[in-house]
C-alpha positions in Angstrom: 2.3 -24.2 -16.4 5.1 -21.7 -16.4 5.7 -19.3 -13.6 5.9 -15.7 -14.4 7.4 -13.0 -12.3 5.7 -9.7 -12.0 7.9 -6.7 -11.3 6.0 -4.0 -9.6 7.7 -0.7 -9.3 6.7 2.0 -6.8 5.8 5.4 -8.0 7.7 8.0 -6.0 5.3 10.7 -6.8 2.4 8.7 -5.4 4.4 7.6 -2.5 5.3 11.3 -1.6 1.6 12.3 -2.1 0.5 9.7 0.4 3.4 10.6 2.9 2.5 14.3 2.7 -1.2 13.6 3.2 -0.5 11.5 6.2 1.9 13.9 7.7 -0.5 16.9 7.1 -3.4 15.0 8.7 -1.2 14.1 11.7 -0.1 17.7 11.9 -3.7 18.9 11.9 -4.8 16.5 14.6 -1.7 17.3 16.8 -2.2 21.0 16.5 -6.0 20.9 17.0 -6.0 18.8 20.3 -4.4 21.5 22.5 -6.6 24.2 20.9 -9.8 22.2 22.0 -8.6 22.6 25.6 -7.7 26.3 25.2 -11.1 27.0 23.4 -13.0 25.3 26.1 -11.2 27.4 28.8 -11.7 30.6 27.0 -15.3 29.9 26.0 -14.6 29.7 22.3 -16.4 27.1 20.2 -14.4 23.8 20.5 -14.8 23.1 16.9 -13.9 26.5 15.7 -10.7 26.6 17.8 -9.7 23.1 16.6 -10.4 23.9 12.9 -8.5 27.2 13.1 -5.5 25.7 14.9 -5.3 22.8 12.5 -5.8 24.8 9.4 -3.1 27.4 10.3 -0.6 24.7 11.0 -1.3 22.9 7.7 -1.1 26.2 5.8 2.4 27.0 7.2 3.7 23.7 6.1 2.0 23.9 2.7 3.6 27.4 2.3 7.1 26.0 3.2 6.5 23.1 0.6 5.6 25.5 -2.0 8.6 27.6 -1.4 10.8 24.6 -1.5 9.3 23.3 -4.8 10.2 26.2 -7.0 12.2 23.8 -9.2 9.3 21.6 -9.7 10.2 18.7 -7.4 10.5 18.0 -3.7 13.2 16.0 -2.1 12.9 14.1 1.1 15.1 16.7 2.9 12.9 19.5 1.8 9.8 17.7 3.0 11.4 17.1 6.4 12.6 20.6 6.7 9.0 21.9 5.9 7.7 19.8 8.9 10.3 21.0 11.1 12.6 18.1 11.1 16.2 18.8 10.0 18.1 16.0 8.1 20.9 14.5 10.1 24.2 14.1 8.2 26.5 11.3 9.1 
């Protein structure tokens, strides 16, 4: 039997898609948690306040990503900037 080597290449588009999805979900949860407390204190439905806070945060990031992708592609730096992280230069 001969051994064959399989060369698997990663697809950068799919990797970016999953990275963005994970980041957006984390942003939604991180923004919704404080809103749950605020909604409870103010008497607003906990679910409504969490959904509104999370949705608004995600929409802001998606808007920044859309503005950055006018050339049809997103770089890692553009994604980091949309999430509020500035790229560090050495």
